[in-house]
N, C-alpha and C positions, 0 to 999 in steps of 0.2 A: 195759874192753872185755870183753864177754861172748862166749864161744864156744858159747852155747846154740843149740839148733836154732831158727832164726827163723820156722819155719812152724807153723801152728796145730796143736796136739796132736790126734792122731787122723786128720789129713788124709793123703792119699796123698803129697803133697809132703814132709810131715814124715817119713814112712817112707823115702822115697827119699833125703832129705837125711841121715837117720840112718845109712843104709847107706853113703852117700858119706863121711860123717864118720868112720865106722869104718875104711874102706879108705884114705882120703886121696888115693890116685891111682887113677883109673879110666879106662876107655874108654867111649864112647857105647854100644857093643855090650854091655859088661858091665852097665851100668845098665839097658838095655832088657831084657836077659834076666832080670835080677833082678825088674824090675817085672812081667814076664810070668809068672814062676814064683811068686814070693812074694806078689804082690799080685793075681794072677789077672786081668791086664789083657790086652786084645787088642793086637796089634802096633801099631795106629794110636794107641790110648790110651797105651801105654807110650812110644812115640816122642814124642808130644806132651808128656807129663809130663817126660821126660828133657830135651827141648829147653828147657823152662822152667828146669829146675834148672841146666843147663850154660850158660845164656845170659849171666850177668854176667861182665864182663871188667874188668881193672884200669883200662884206658883204651880209648877207641875213636875211630877216625877215621870210622866209618860208623854213626852213631846214638848212642844213649844207652848208656854203659858199664854201667848198672845192669841191662841186659838186658831180657827180656820184662816186660811190665806185671805179670804174676802173680808174677814172681821177687822175692825179698827181696834184690836186688842192692845195696842200700845198706849191707848188713851184710857180705856176702862177695863174692868173685869167683873165677872159675875160671882158673887159669894154664895156658896151653897149653905142654906140654913139647916139646922138640925131638924130631923123628921120625928114626928111623934108616932107611936105605935098604939093603936086601940084594938084590943081583942085580937092581937096577932097580925093585924093589917096595918101596914105603913101608910101614912098620908102621902099625897103627891109631893115630890121634891119642890121646894120653893127656892127661888133665886133672888138675891138683892143686888141692885146695881151699885157699883162702887167705882170711883174714879181713882186712877193711879196718882199718887202724890208726886212721883217723878216719872214722867212719860218715858217709855222704853223706845228703842229705835224701831221705826216702822218696818214691817216686813215687806220685802220686795221679792217679786218673782225672779228666779234666776234666768239669765239670758241663755237661750239655746245656742250652742256652739255649732258652727258649720264644719263638719269633718269631711274632708275630701275623700271621695271613694277611690278604692284601689282595685285594679283587676287582680284576680286570684286565679291561678291555674286550677281548674276543677277536674282535669283529666289526670287520673292517677293510674299508673300501671300496677296491676295486681298479678303476682305470680302465684299460681296454685301448684303446690308440690305434694298434695295429698294423694295417696294411692287410690285408684278407682277399683272398686270391687266388681268383678265380673262373675256372673252366674252361669 
């Protein structure tokens, strides 16, 4: 089992994952602020990238546990840590980086099938047999 960064060298995902690997426990807000400051991303770009990185889970009842299609979720997952409540306010959700003991099969995008087009007769004869009211 290798704990190497699973993302392509030089990519933004690689930089975010490297930061995550160094810290081990992060919040979504921490990663977004890192992406905005260190990687010069806009709020929307940073949020999108962080969502991909944080998406893999150990198991899932709502979809694929490997997370977003762009995530390397077959290699690692993010463990949600318990949240503390102080005076009725929950602290931000923290995530811990975990590597899978047995790697899953990597997700692959499905190949688009080419379906030949067929001509369809769009002219349809309509017979109206309703009586016409005359005043």
